[in-house]
ZAKOL-642187 format. One line per 8 residues: number of its first residue (from 1); their letters; for each residue x, y, z of N, C-alpha, C. Coordinates in pm, 1 decimal. Example, Ala and Ser with C-alpha at 12.3 -4.5 7.8 and 13.67 -1.06 7.14 Angstrom:
2
1 = as = 1319.0/-569.0/780.0/1230.0/-450.0/780.0/1320.0/-330.0/780.0 ~ 1285.0/-225.0/708.0/1367.0/-106.0/714.0/1290.0/3.0/787.0
***
This chain:
241
1 = xxxxxxxx = 6617.9/12483.5/16428.6/6598.7/12498.2/16332.8/6669.3/12421.6/16150.9 ~ 6657.9/12437.7/16046.4/6719.0/12389.0/15934.1/6785.9/12537.3/15941.2 ~ 6940.6/12530.2/15836.8/6962.6/12664.4/15816.5/6957.1/12642.2/15637.1 ~ 6869.0/12558.1/15606.9/6852.0/12575.7/15503.8/6755.8/12707.9/15389.6 ~ 6836.6/12770.7/15267.5/6737.9/12875.0/15232.5/6669.6/12824.9/15089.6 ~ 6520.8/12808.0/15076.7/6467.0/12827.6/14952.8/6548.2/12955.9/14812.2 ~ 6495.8/13040.8/14891.7/6604.2/13181.3/14828.4/6727.7/13135.3/14762.0 ~ 6776.2/13122.2/14819.1/6956.7/13137.9/14847.1/6939.3/12993.2/14741.3
9 = xxxxxxxx = 6920.1/12894.9/14733.7/6880.3/12758.6/14649.8/6869.0/12831.9/14512.3 ~ 6709.1/12921.7/14458.7/6692.1/12942.5/14376.6/6819.9/13024.9/14265.0 ~ 6871.6/13125.8/14418.1/6954.1/13197.8/14353.6/7070.8/13153.1/14288.0 ~ 7113.1/13008.2/14409.2/7238.5/13035.9/14364.0/7249.1/12851.8/14213.6 ~ 7121.0/12795.7/14148.1/7100.1/12753.3/14072.3/7096.5/12846.1/13929.5 ~ 7065.2/12949.3/13942.6/7089.8/13077.5/13830.4/7248.6/13096.4/13873.7 ~ 7247.2/13121.1/13939.8/7429.2/13202.8/13947.9/7501.8/13083.7/13848.3 ~ 7511.8/12970.3/13902.1/7557.3/12825.7/13820.0/7552.7/12848.6/13689.4
17 = xxxxxxxx = 7433.5/12855.8/13674.3/7390.2/12845.9/13470.0/7460.6/12974.9/13432.6 ~ 7425.3/13075.0/13472.6/7538.7/13209.1/13395.3/7663.4/13183.1/13413.0 ~ 7759.2/13113.8/13471.1/7912.5/13161.4/13534.8/7935.6/13053.7/13396.5 ~ 7841.9/12931.6/13405.0/7901.2/12787.5/13319.5/7931.3/12876.2/13196.4 ~ 7804.6/12920.8/13105.8/7798.7/13006.1/13008.5/7872.9/13116.5/12986.4 ~ 7894.8/13186.0/13113.2/7999.2/13309.7/13044.8/8139.7/13245.3/13073.6 ~ 8163.2/13072.5/13156.7/8335.3/13046.6/13189.9/8312.8/13004.9/13007.1 ~ 8197.8/12925.2/12952.0/8239.1/12895.0/12790.0/8243.1/13029.2/12733.1
25 = xxxxxxxx = 8190.5/13106.5/12703.3/8208.7/13231.9/12629.3/8359.9/13286.7/12626.7 ~ 8434.1/13292.7/12729.0/8487.3/13364.8/12776.5/8679.9/13280.2/12738.1 ~ 8605.6/13139.8/12769.3/8696.9/13037.6/12785.0/8799.9/12977.9/12644.3 ~ 8662.8/12986.7/12604.7/8641.4/12901.5/12473.7/8640.2/12988.3/12327.6 ~ 8771.9/12935.3/12264.9/8813.7/13061.3/12133.4/8723.3/12984.1/12010.4 ~ 8715.0/12861.2/11975.0/8677.1/12830.1/11844.4/8533.0/12859.2/11838.3 ~ 8460.9/12866.8/11770.7/8311.3/12949.5/11743.0/8209.5/12776.3/11782.8 ~ 8302.0/12687.2/11689.5/8223.4/12544.8/11711.6/8224.9/12480.1/11809.1
33 = xxxxxxxx = 8323.2/12486.5/11891.2/8319.8/12458.4/12030.4/8267.3/12531.7/12096.2 ~ 8237.5/12618.3/12116.6/8196.3/12747.8/12218.0/8034.3/12739.2/12224.6 ~ 7993.3/12671.0/12076.6/7866.0/12683.6/12073.1/7818.2/12554.7/12150.4 ~ 7888.4/12440.4/12107.7/7880.1/12326.3/12152.5/7873.9/12310.9/12304.0 ~ 7972.1/12402.0/12381.3/7965.4/12388.6/12530.8/7871.8/12459.1/12574.1 ~ 7798.8/12592.7/12513.0/7666.2/12690.4/12569.7/7577.7/12570.8/12532.3 ~ 7596.4/12478.0/12474.8/7413.2/12417.9/12444.0/7457.3/12267.9/12529.2 ~ 7567.0/12233.5/12543.0/7614.6/12102.5/12701.1/7569.9/12215.2/12827.8
41 = xxxxxxxx = 7552.3/12344.9/12846.7/7528.6/12371.3/12958.8/7364.0/12360.9/12977.9 ~ 7288.8/12394.3/12889.8/7114.3/12440.1/12859.1/7068.1/12249.6/12873.1 ~ 7177.5/12180.0/12807.9/7082.3/12024.6/12804.1/7124.1/11960.9/12946.3 ~ 7217.0/12012.9/12986.1/7272.9/11912.9/13127.3/7129.7/12009.8/13245.2 ~ 7121.2/12168.8/13205.2/6992.1/12182.2/13333.6/6897.2/12123.4/13285.8 ~ 6783.5/12106.1/13211.2/6710.8/12035.7/13165.4/6740.8/11885.9/13175.7 ~ 6788.2/11817.5/13146.8/6822.4/11692.8/13162.4/6840.7/11625.6/13384.2 ~ 6878.6/11761.7/13442.8/6884.3/11725.8/13580.3/6760.1/11781.9/13640.3
49 = xxxxxxxx = 6733.1/11896.7/13568.0/6568.2/11914.9/13646.9/6461.3/11880.0/13604.5 ~ 6438.8/11822.4/13487.0/6339.7/11798.6/13423.6/6249.5/11679.5/13513.3 ~ 6145.4/11613.7/13477.8/6085.5/11515.9/13581.1/6166.5/11401.9/13449.2 ~ 6166.0/11299.0/13498.5/6229.8/11174.7/13421.5/6124.2/11169.0/13270.7 ~ 5998.2/11157.1/13289.4/5911.1/11172.3/13209.1/5966.7/11220.5/13036.0 ~ 6050.6/11349.9/13054.8/6151.8/11418.9/12947.0/6237.0/11390.4/12876.7 ~ 6310.4/11434.0/12812.9/6497.0/11373.9/12802.2/6483.1/11518.4/12735.0 ~ 6627.3/11579.5/12724.4/6670.5/11696.8/12595.5/6775.9/11605.8/12557.0
57 = xxxxxxxx = 6788.7/11655.6/12467.7/6935.0/11608.6/12348.6/6942.2/11751.0/12193.9 ~ 7047.5/11754.1/12181.6/7137.4/11780.0/12025.1/7069.6/11671.7/11941.9 ~ 6938.8/11687.9/11870.3/6883.4/11595.1/11745.9/6854.1/11692.4/11621.8 ~ 6794.2/11560.7/11544.6/6736.3/11578.5/11415.0/6629.7/11528.7/11462.7 ~ 6475.8/11575.2/11395.2/6345.6/11482.9/11395.7/6305.0/11466.1/11326.7 ~ 6234.0/11322.1/11294.4/6187.2/11285.2/11119.7/6038.2/11244.4/11163.1 ~ 5979.9/11237.5/11034.1/5837.7/11207.4/11051.3/5839.8/11027.7/10975.2 ~ 5691.1/11013.3/11007.3/5683.5/10920.0/10930.4/5649.5/10922.5/10784.5
65 = xxxxxxxx = 5649.6/11004.8/10777.4/5705.0/10994.0/10562.8/5784.7/11019.7/10550.9 ~ 5930.5/10995.5/10629.8/6104.9/11016.9/10597.7/6152.7/11147.1/10568.6 ~ 6096.8/11277.4/10644.2/6125.7/11393.6/10606.1/6145.1/11455.1/10716.8 ~ 6303.6/11542.2/10730.8/6348.3/11529.2/10843.3/6373.1/11727.0/10843.1 ~ 6431.5/11729.1/11045.1/6396.1/11857.6/11033.4/6530.4/11892.2/10994.2 ~ 6558.4/12021.1/11043.8/6723.8/12079.3/11077.1/6755.4/12022.9/11186.9 ~ 6853.4/12014.8/11241.6/6970.6/11989.0/11306.9/6887.2/12048.7/11407.0 ~ 6859.3/12021.9/11549.7/6788.9/12117.0/11634.6/6915.6/12105.8/11766.0
73 = xxxxxxxx = 6945.6/12236.1/11863.0/7048.9/12224.8/11976.3/6998.0/12186.1/12084.7 ~ 6839.1/12144.7/12119.8/6762.2/12133.7/12228.5/6649.5/12081.3/12202.2 ~ 6649.4/11955.5/12202.3/6448.7/11886.1/12174.4/6458.5/11874.3/12300.1 ~ 6310.8/11884.3/12353.9/6248.2/11799.1/12441.2/6183.8/11717.6/12456.9 ~ 6168.6/11616.3/12424.4/6112.3/11504.2/12413.8/6046.1/11379.9/12510.1 ~ 5930.3/11320.2/12450.1/5884.1/11174.4/12590.3/5978.0/11062.1/12587.5 ~ 6046.5/11035.3/12664.5/6129.5/10959.9/12651.4/6016.4/10778.6/12736.8 ~ 5910.8/10830.5/12806.1/5920.7/10755.6/12859.1/5804.6/10628.7/12764.2
81 = xxxxxxxx = 5693.2/10673.3/12702.5/5666.4/10631.3/12591.0/5707.9/10611.3/12457.2 ~ 5748.6/10682.1/12390.0/5850.2/10712.8/12281.5/5946.6/10623.1/12218.6 ~ 5985.2/10584.2/12129.4/6127.9/10486.9/12137.9/6223.8/10639.4/12030.8 ~ 6349.2/10597.5/12018.4/6427.7/10655.8/11921.1/6414.8/10619.4/11790.4 ~ 6437.6/10669.4/11696.1/6443.1/10607.8/11573.5/6559.4/10577.7/11550.2 ~ 6697.0/10676.6/11557.9/6787.2/10598.6/11562.9/6907.1/10663.9/11642.9 ~ 6976.7/10591.2/11701.1/7073.3/10686.5/11836.6/7196.6/10588.9/11786.2 ~ 7333.1/10661.8/11725.2/7469.5/10596.1/11706.7/7528.7/10725.2/11712.9
89 = xxxxxxxx = 7640.1/10662.6/11837.9/7799.2/10784.5/11813.0/7746.3/10908.5/11832.5 ~ 7659.9/10911.1/11942.1/7611.7/11091.1/12000.1/7483.1/11162.5/11861.6 ~ 7432.7/11091.1/11742.0/7347.4/11153.8/11662.1/7219.8/11094.1/11675.7 ~ 7161.5/11214.7/11726.3/7000.4/11123.7/11767.7/6903.3/11118.7/11698.5 ~ 6809.4/11043.9/11642.5/6686.6/11123.5/11568.8/6550.2/11094.4/11607.8 ~ 6478.9/11183.0/11640.4/6396.1/11118.7/11743.2/6251.8/11142.5/11629.3 ~ 6124.5/11050.5/11671.8/6066.6/11043.8/11554.6/5931.4/11180.8/11633.1 ~ 5827.8/11236.7/11520.8/5817.0/11398.4/11543.2/5701.4/11403.1/11639.7
97 = xxxxxxxx = 5649.3/11299.4/11653.2/5554.8/11285.7/11777.6/5581.5/11302.9/11877.2 ~ 5739.0/11256.6/11924.1/5766.8/11269.2/12055.5/5799.8/11424.4/12123.1 ~ 5844.4/11496.2/12051.6/5867.4/11646.0/12058.2/5763.6/11717.2/12129.7 ~ 5789.9/11758.7/12250.8/5733.9/11857.5/12349.6/5826.3/12006.1/12268.5 ~ 5938.7/12030.7/12250.6/5976.5/12171.4/12248.3/6116.0/12158.9/12151.7 ~ 6125.1/12279.1/12116.4/6229.9/12244.6/12017.7/6320.6/12380.7/12069.5 ~ 6460.6/12382.7/12075.9/6534.7/12523.1/12129.6/6646.9/12529.1/12028.1 ~ 6680.8/12665.1/12055.1/6808.3/12705.8/11954.0/6864.9/12783.7/12106.0
105 = xxxxxxxx = 6990.6/12711.8/12104.9/7117.4/12766.5/12207.0/7201.0/12833.9/12174.9 ~ 7214.1/12972.6/12231.8/7327.3/13091.9/12133.9/7396.9/13112.4/12225.6 ~ 7538.1/13248.8/12190.8/7557.1/13303.5/12284.3/7519.3/13425.3/12296.0 ~ 7441.3/13504.5/12213.4/7402.1/13602.5/12200.4/7285.2/13623.1/12137.9 ~ 7181.8/13734.3/12181.6/7033.9/13748.9/12096.2/7065.2/13849.8/12035.6 ~ 7010.5/13852.4/11928.5/6989.4/13927.2/11854.0/6885.5/13901.2/11735.4 ~ 6858.1/14025.4/11601.4/6745.8/13994.7/11503.3/6771.8/13836.5/11464.0 ~ 6894.0/13845.2/11420.1/6944.0/13709.1/11282.8/6883.5/13580.8/11392.0
113 = xxxxxxxx = 6932.3/13565.2/11523.2/6921.0/13477.4/11577.2/6792.4/13397.5/11595.9 ~ 6693.4/13510.1/11647.4/6565.7/13527.3/11652.9/6481.8/13446.0/11505.1 ~ 6572.2/13495.3/11415.4/6473.3/13503.4/11324.9/6521.8/13312.2/11274.5 ~ 6660.7/13271.7/11313.4/6682.9/13156.6/11267.4/6639.0/13065.0/11352.4 ~ 6614.3/13080.1/11503.2/6510.0/13019.9/11606.3/6385.5/12997.1/11594.2 ~ 6288.4/13092.8/11484.0/6190.4/13054.3/11434.9/6226.8/12959.4/11331.0 ~ 6257.2/12988.9/11250.5/6290.2/12891.0/11101.4/6336.0/12738.4/11140.6 ~ 6406.8/12718.1/11287.6/6398.4/12567.1/11329.9/6281.7/12534.5/11377.9
121 = xxxxxxxx = 6203.1/12589.0/11468.6/6088.8/12558.2/11535.7/5956.3/12537.6/11408.2 ~ 5989.3/12598.0/11338.7/5901.9/12565.9/11165.8/5938.4/12460.3/11114.2 ~ 6094.8/12421.3/11116.6/6081.4/12273.2/11028.3/6063.8/12141.2/11100.3 ~ 6052.0/12210.4/11284.0/5988.1/12064.4/11355.1/5848.7/12085.7/11351.8 ~ 5759.6/12153.0/11323.6/5646.8/12151.0/11352.6/5548.6/12123.4/11171.9 ~ 5636.2/12153.7/11077.2/5598.4/12137.4/10952.9/5551.6/11978.0/10947.7 ~ 5629.4/11950.1/10979.8/5646.3/11743.3/10993.3/5524.0/11692.0/11072.0 ~ 5471.0/11557.1/10982.3/5365.1/11508.6/11011.2/5407.7/11398.4/11098.2
129 = xxxxxxxx = 5244.6/11422.8/11198.5/5302.7/11333.6/11303.7/5140.3/11213.9/11317.7 ~ 5177.8/11106.7/11361.2/5038.5/11014.4/11337.0/5037.3/11028.1/11504.9 ~ 4851.2/10977.4/11512.8/4821.3/10939.6/11654.5/4714.2/10802.4/11623.9 ~ 4787.2/10778.2/11718.0/4658.2/10599.3/11719.1/4559.4/10573.1/11794.7 ~ 4456.4/10504.8/11810.5/4337.9/10501.2/11907.8/4392.9/10452.2/12021.9 ~ 4357.3/10455.4/12129.9/4416.9/10413.2/12240.0/4354.4/10302.5/12362.6 ~ 4390.8/10153.4/12296.2/4303.0/10083.0/12326.7/4305.6/10092.3/12545.5 ~ 4215.0/10043.2/12604.5/4206.9/10020.2/12734.9/4129.0/9936.4/12755.9
137 = xxxxxxxx = 4057.6/9848.0/12897.7/4027.1/9776.3/12919.2/3836.9/9771.5/12902.8 ~ 3825.5/9887.4/12872.1/3656.1/9906.7/12844.3/3638.1/9892.0/12690.8 ~ 3745.1/9922.3/12621.1/3734.0/9982.7/12493.4/3809.2/10089.6/12401.6 ~ 3841.1/10154.3/12346.4/3950.8/10208.5/12283.5/3870.7/10359.7/12292.5 ~ 3992.2/10431.5/12304.8/3965.8/10575.6/12305.3/3992.5/10625.2/12164.4 ~ 3920.7/10719.2/12125.7/4005.5/10791.1/12021.1/4125.4/10842.6/12031.7 ~ 4216.5/10889.2/11885.0/4329.4/10897.6/11869.7/4354.6/11038.4/11973.9 ~ 4448.1/11075.9/12004.5/4435.4/11183.5/12101.7/4491.5/11326.0/12003.5
145 = xxxxxxxx = 4420.4/11400.3/12023.9/4484.8/11517.5/11946.6/4609.5/11542.5/11969.8 ~ 4696.0/11585.0/11850.6/4806.4/11651.0/11841.8/4838.2/11741.8/11962.0 ~ 5027.5/11781.3/12071.8/4968.6/11871.1/12128.1/5054.3/11976.8/12078.8 ~ 5023.4/12089.6/12066.3/5179.0/12204.0/12048.0/5289.0/12204.0/12080.8 ~ 5385.7/12143.7/11986.0/5536.2/12206.4/11972.9/5579.2/12357.0/11993.6 ~ 5621.0/12334.3/12179.7/5710.2/12476.1/12189.8/5795.6/12475.7/12130.5 ~ 5857.0/12656.0/12099.4/5955.6/12726.1/12031.2/6062.9/12795.0/12106.2 ~ 6161.7/12772.7/12100.2/6242.7/12888.4/12168.7/6398.6/12926.9/12173.7
153 = xxxxxxxx = 6455.7/12986.5/12250.5/6598.9/13033.7/12212.3/6647.3/13061.8/12401.7 ~ 6761.7/12989.1/12409.0/6816.6/13024.2/12492.0/6974.9/13134.4/12484.0 ~ 6998.2/13204.0/12530.0/7143.5/13292.9/12547.9/7237.4/13330.7/12679.0 ~ 7291.1/13391.6/12633.6/7371.4/13445.3/12743.7/7354.3/13575.7/12798.6 ~ 7346.4/13638.5/12655.0/7373.7/13780.6/12655.1/7284.0/13825.1/12530.8 ~ 7210.0/13953.3/12517.8/7178.1/13999.5/12418.8/7232.7/14130.8/12362.3 ~ 7229.3/14167.0/12181.0/7285.8/14272.3/12194.5/7245.4/14348.9/12174.8 ~ 7108.7/14363.7/12190.7/6987.4/14485.3/12197.3/7025.4/14566.0/12353.2
161 = xxxxxxxx = 6997.2/14665.5/12329.1/6979.6/14753.9/12488.0/6869.2/14874.4/12439.9 ~ 6762.2/14798.9/12512.9/6785.3/14734.5/12639.4/6734.5/14578.7/12576.6 ~ 6795.7/14487.9/12660.9/6799.9/14353.2/12623.2/6662.5/14282.5/12565.3 ~ 6569.1/14293.6/12615.8/6442.3/14204.2/12576.0/6371.6/14343.3/12580.6 ~ 6385.2/14482.2/12495.2/6313.4/14559.3/12437.0/6238.6/14517.7/12299.3 ~ 6187.0/14627.6/12289.8/6136.0/14652.9/12161.5/6136.2/14548.2/12037.5 ~ 6278.1/14556.9/11995.9/6293.6/14506.7/11894.1/6292.3/14339.8/11912.1 ~ 6322.9/14315.7/12012.2/6252.8/14178.3/12051.0/6133.0/14146.5/12019.4
169 = xxxxxxxx = 6047.5/14207.6/12127.5/5915.7/14210.3/12085.0/5882.3/14225.8/11956.7 ~ 5898.9/14333.4/11887.7/5848.4/14310.7/11702.4/5876.5/14192.5/11657.2 ~ 6033.4/14144.2/11647.9/6025.1/14052.6/11615.7/5972.8/13871.9/11636.9 ~ 5957.9/13911.4/11742.0/5851.6/13798.4/11796.7/5717.1/13775.3/11746.9 ~ 5648.9/13903.5/11763.5/5481.3/13947.3/11688.2/5538.9/13926.8/11570.9 ~ 5593.9/13900.8/11490.3/5597.3/13890.2/11315.8/5577.4/13740.8/11294.1 ~ 5565.1/13638.9/11399.1/5566.8/13508.5/11339.6/5563.5/13451.7/11469.6 ~ 5400.0/13442.1/11450.9/5265.2/13395.1/11545.2/5215.4/13230.9/11474.0
177 = xxxxxxxx = 5265.9/13151.4/11359.6/5205.4/13022.9/11346.4/5330.7/12918.2/11348.2 ~ 5370.0/12884.8/11283.4/5462.2/12746.3/11281.6/5617.1/12824.3/11285.0 ~ 5627.2/12964.3/11324.9/5745.0/12992.9/11379.3/5715.2/13074.8/11500.3 ~ 5677.3/13017.6/11569.6/5634.0/13076.8/11668.5/5716.9/13064.0/11776.1 ~ 5817.2/13110.9/11870.0/5868.3/13132.4/11947.4/5841.1/13129.0/12129.8 ~ 5767.5/13046.0/12174.1/5712.2/13069.6/12321.7/5764.5/13093.2/12430.2 ~ 5848.1/13087.0/12413.7/5954.3/13096.0/12508.8/6068.4/13093.2/12508.6 ~ 6146.6/13201.7/12597.3/6322.7/13197.5/12581.9/6359.8/13261.8/12726.2
185 = xxxxxxxx = 6525.2/13250.5/12711.0/6559.3/13287.0/12815.0/6721.9/13371.8/12787.3 ~ 6707.8/13490.7/12853.7/6849.8/13519.4/12842.2/6904.0/13564.9/12940.3 ~ 6986.6/13453.9/12965.6/7076.8/13454.4/13166.8/7059.3/13590.5/13203.4 ~ 7157.5/13634.6/13126.0/7197.7/13774.1/13250.3/7101.5/13882.5/13205.4 ~ 6985.2/13808.8/13173.5/6899.9/13973.0/13160.3/6737.5/13945.3/13207.9 ~ 6694.0/13799.7/13156.7/6555.1/13713.4/13196.6/6483.8/13646.2/13080.0 ~ 6374.5/13654.7/13058.2/6295.2/13585.3/12981.0/6159.4/13622.8/12947.5 ~ 6147.2/13561.7/12833.0/6012.7/13573.0/12792.6/5909.1/13471.8/12715.7
193 = xxxxxxxx = 5841.5/13497.8/12760.6/5688.6/13349.7/12711.8/5574.6/13387.7/12644.6 ~ 5506.5/13362.7/12547.5/5368.1/13397.9/12475.7/5253.4/13351.4/12576.5 ~ 5176.9/13425.1/12608.3/5060.1/13402.1/12679.4/4942.2/13385.1/12563.8 ~ 4870.4/13223.6/12543.3/4794.6/13191.1/12477.4/4702.1/13273.2/12457.8 ~ 4597.1/13294.2/12634.1/4509.1/13363.9/12621.7/4517.4/13461.2/12556.3 ~ 4589.9/13573.7/12602.9/4588.1/13733.9/12555.4/4713.4/13723.2/12378.1 ~ 4706.5/13645.5/12372.6/4799.4/13626.0/12261.8/4916.1/13779.9/12231.7 ~ 4995.6/13787.3/12359.5/5076.7/13844.4/12420.4/5215.1/13793.5/12491.5
201 = xxxxxxxx = 5286.7/13842.3/12376.2/5434.3/13815.4/12476.5/5479.4/13912.5/12606.1 ~ 5516.3/13818.3/12689.5/5521.1/13854.8/12851.0/5691.1/13880.9/12860.2 ~ 5719.3/14000.6/12885.0/5874.6/14017.5/12921.3/5925.4/13997.5/13076.4 ~ 6037.8/13959.8/13130.9/6031.1/13958.8/13260.5/6201.8/13961.5/13237.4 ~ 6233.7/14099.9/13342.3/6374.4/14115.9/13359.6/6359.9/14021.9/13509.6 ~ 6468.1/13987.8/13496.5/6508.0/13897.3/13591.4/6608.9/13831.0/13655.2 ~ 6662.6/13898.9/13758.6/6787.2/13838.9/13832.2/6836.0/13695.4/13850.8 ~ 6729.0/13617.1/13817.8/6751.7/13450.5/13841.3/6673.1/13392.8/13727.2
209 = xxxxxxxx = 6730.7/13426.8/13655.3/6639.2/13387.5/13476.8/6625.0/13281.2/13482.1 ~ 6744.0/13253.2/13485.3/6740.7/13096.8/13448.2/6700.1/13012.2/13514.8 ~ 6672.0/13002.3/13624.6/6592.1/12937.4/13725.8/6411.4/12965.0/13694.7 ~ 6386.0/13110.0/13669.1/6255.8/13170.3/13632.7/6289.5/13051.7/13492.9 ~ 6283.0/13023.8/13418.2/6266.2/12970.3/13258.7/6233.1/12855.6/13286.8 ~ 6339.4/12810.6/13393.7/6321.8/12651.7/13430.1/6167.4/12598.8/13489.0 ~ 6122.1/12685.9/13539.4/5978.0/12657.5/13665.4/5885.7/12655.3/13536.0 ~ 5931.9/12820.2/13437.6/5777.7/12803.3/13392.2/5786.0/12744.0/13258.7
217 = xxxxxxxx = 5933.6/12678.8/13217.6/5878.7/12582.8/13135.7/5872.8/12444.1/13141.6 ~ 5895.7/12392.6/13282.7/5827.4/12324.8/13359.5/5665.0/12298.6/13347.6 ~ 5581.5/12469.4/13411.0/5481.3/12486.4/13407.6/5397.8/12413.9/13294.5 ~ 5475.2/12479.2/13163.6/5446.9/12492.9/13064.4/5386.6/12332.7/12997.0 ~ 5517.2/12286.0/13066.4/5539.5/12138.5/12971.4/5393.6/12032.1/13050.0 ~ 5372.3/12063.5/13247.0/5266.9/12005.1/13245.3/5125.9/12066.0/13201.6 ~ 5054.5/12148.9/13161.6/4992.7/12163.4/13094.7/4968.8/12150.3/12953.2 ~ 5107.2/12066.1/12881.8/5055.7/12033.1/12726.4/5036.1/11912.7/12717.2
225 = xxxxxxxx = 5006.8/11826.2/12865.6/5012.5/11666.3/12907.1/5090.7/11556.9/12804.8 ~ 5027.2/11443.7/12784.0/5111.2/11345.4/12705.2/5135.1/11359.0/12564.2 ~ 5212.3/11315.2/12438.7/5249.1/11298.3/12335.1/5156.9/11171.1/12334.3 ~ 5092.7/11239.7/12166.8/5015.6/11104.1/12137.9/5070.7/10942.1/12106.8 ~ 4995.6/10890.7/12120.2/5014.7/10701.2/12111.0/5118.0/10726.1/11928.9 ~ 5224.4/10673.7/11936.2/5277.9/10681.7/11785.2/5243.6/10587.5/11710.1 ~ 5205.4/10602.5/11568.7/5182.7/10496.3/11484.5/5343.3/10430.7/11431.8 ~ 5412.7/10351.9/11507.5/5621.5/10291.7/11498.2/5517.0/10231.9/11407.8
233 = xxxxxxxx = 5443.7/10131.7/11348.7/5418.0/10100.5/11223.6/5492.5/10142.2/11100.7 ~ 5416.3/10243.7/11116.9/5444.6/10382.7/10976.3/5544.5/10439.0/10982.2 ~ 5681.2/10398.5/11128.9/5805.5/10348.4/11032.3/5882.0/10298.3/11022.2 ~ 5844.9/10172.1/11034.8/5880.5/10071.6/11042.9/5800.1/10050.8/10886.8 ~ 5724.1/10069.8/10824.0/5685.1/10058.1/10674.7/5821.8/10079.4/10593.1 ~ 5875.8/10139.9/10630.7/6033.1/10178.5/10584.4/6128.6/10047.2/10550.0 ~ 6099.3/10011.5/10651.0/6209.4/9855.3/10590.0/6188.2/9821.4/10454.9 ~ 6054.4/9832.7/10422.7/6019.2/9736.4/10313.2/6068.2/9791.7/10204.9
241 = x = 6155.6/9914.2/10181.2/6197.3/10010.5/10112.4/6300.1/9944.1/10029.8
***
């Protein structure tokens, strides 16, 4: 018989993420470097475990009108069908059509950080996105409807007690449009997600929060479908400026 244990594998994946986040918090003194370290832990997790059609990066998002988002800690975007607009020396600029989800990665969860993540999500969702008709062997499919862009927040700890209690839910409930946070993880305590059918936030206190969050995110991405066919020429028209 095999000595492998699926429960142990899933538990240890979470423990590894929580340990890395904790090490960053305790070992790195400079606030900027500490933030970069936490962000990298989440980026490594997503780039390792998400299907290869997705990629995660710290990036700016731009639309074909030349409008830019704020800088986003973690952008999950299509890497199969979409081009970069610009990539140089770790500066990444991604077309708005390519984006599946955006996250802010912070050391601790609190009211200010929730509001900050909501504004960051809004800055991406407010961008213009194109969608071209799709040619196929029998003709042309109409333009694909735009997929909703997920917004979220990632952290190690929470300043609240309980960590995922009413103050969190109250702030999440206040912003359900362009600033909606669909999903988030506090690695030491649990994760939350917005259920579209009930229009309610579900909070899961979870000892393997990072793993549970990862699986929930993959499930949500599966149901979001594929990004629209980008009108790359709309970006190329800027070459005439």
